[in-house]
N, C-alpha and C positions, 0 to 999 in steps of 0.2 A: 833343734834350735840352731840358728846360725847367727853369726856376728857379721857386721858390715865388713866388706872386703875379704871375707873368708872365701875359700874355693867354691862354696855353695851359694854365695851371695848372688841375688838376681841382678846386681849392678855390675855385671861383667862389662869390660870394655870390648865391644864387638868391632870397633874400628881397627883393632890390632888383631891380625890373624894369629891363632895359636899355632906355633910351629915348633918343631924339634928337629934335630939333625936328620931324622928319618922321614920327615913330612914331605910329601910331594905336592907342590902347588901346581894346579892345572890352569891352563889358559882360560880366559873368559869366553873365548871364541867357541861357538857351537861347532862340533866336528861334523863334516859332511860324509866321512868314510868313503871318499872317492879319490882316485889317483889316475894319473896318466903314466903309462909305462912305455919307455922308448923301445921300439922293436928293431929299428934300423938306425944307422949312423954310428959314429964313434962313441956315442953315449948309450949304446945298446944296454938295456937292463936298468937304466936309471929310473927311479920313481920320483914323481912330482905329486905331492899331496895337494888336493884342491881345497883351498880355504873357503870358508863361507863368504868371504869377500870376493871370491873368484880369482882369476889370474889372467895374465896376458902373455901372448906368444909373438915373437918377432925378432928382427935382427938388431934393433936398437938396444942399448945398454939398460934402458929403464923398464924393460919387460921382465916378467917373472921367469919366463923360459926364453933364453936367448939362443937363437939358431944362427950359426955362422954359415949362411947359405945365401948366395946371391939371388936365388929364386924366391926367397922369402922377403916380404915387405918389412919395412922398419917396424911397423905396428900391424901385424898380419891378422891376428885373431884374438878373441878373448873367450874365456869360459865364465858363464854367469850362473850363480846358484840362487834358486828361488825355492821358497818353501812349497812343499807338496804334501800330499796325503801320505802319512806314514814316514816319509823321509824326504830330504831335500832333492830337488830335481836340478840337473846340471845341463845347461845349454851351451853349445858352441856357436859363436857368431863371427862371421867373416867381417873384417874391418875395411872393406872395399879394397882388398888386396888385388894385385894384378894377376897372380897365378892361382888364386882361389884356395878354398878349404874343401877337402873331400872326406866324406864319411861313408865308409863301406863302398868306395869307388864312385860315389855320386857327389857332384859339386853342390855345396849348400851355402845359403846365406845365413840361416839360423836353423839349428836342429836340436831337439831334445836328445840327449845321449842315453844310450842303453848299455848295460854291462856287456863287455866284449866288442863294442864298436871299434872299428879301425879308423883312425884319423890320419890323413896325409896332409902335411904342410911342407911344401918344398920337397926335399929328398928325405925328410924324416917321417917315419910312420910311428904313431903311438897306438896303444890299445887303452881304452877307457875301462877302468875297473870301478864298480860301485857295489858296496855291500848293502 
């Protein structure tokens, strides 16, 4: 038997998350489990997690990844995440940059990325990692 407002009451306030000092609140964003890892440049070894909303790369301050390189356009490229069978698919798209985006040595306009692809933007080379 329960009484109103008891811990077993069906009238729990679900608008308030039940938290304690040890509770870990996770983001509402669906994880993509994909990263760019810098292979060259002063940022060698840095990891950039690819969010489900994607990310942008360029020289301008409003990019997610800012490359201080004169051969990189202000808004050079973006990564797009689209739902796929089993896991999200990540595409790279050149944003009409002057010097291009290269995946595994080939200049691309838009390309579906595969685990271990090498991406060259200006003097920076990234490796794409996808679990």
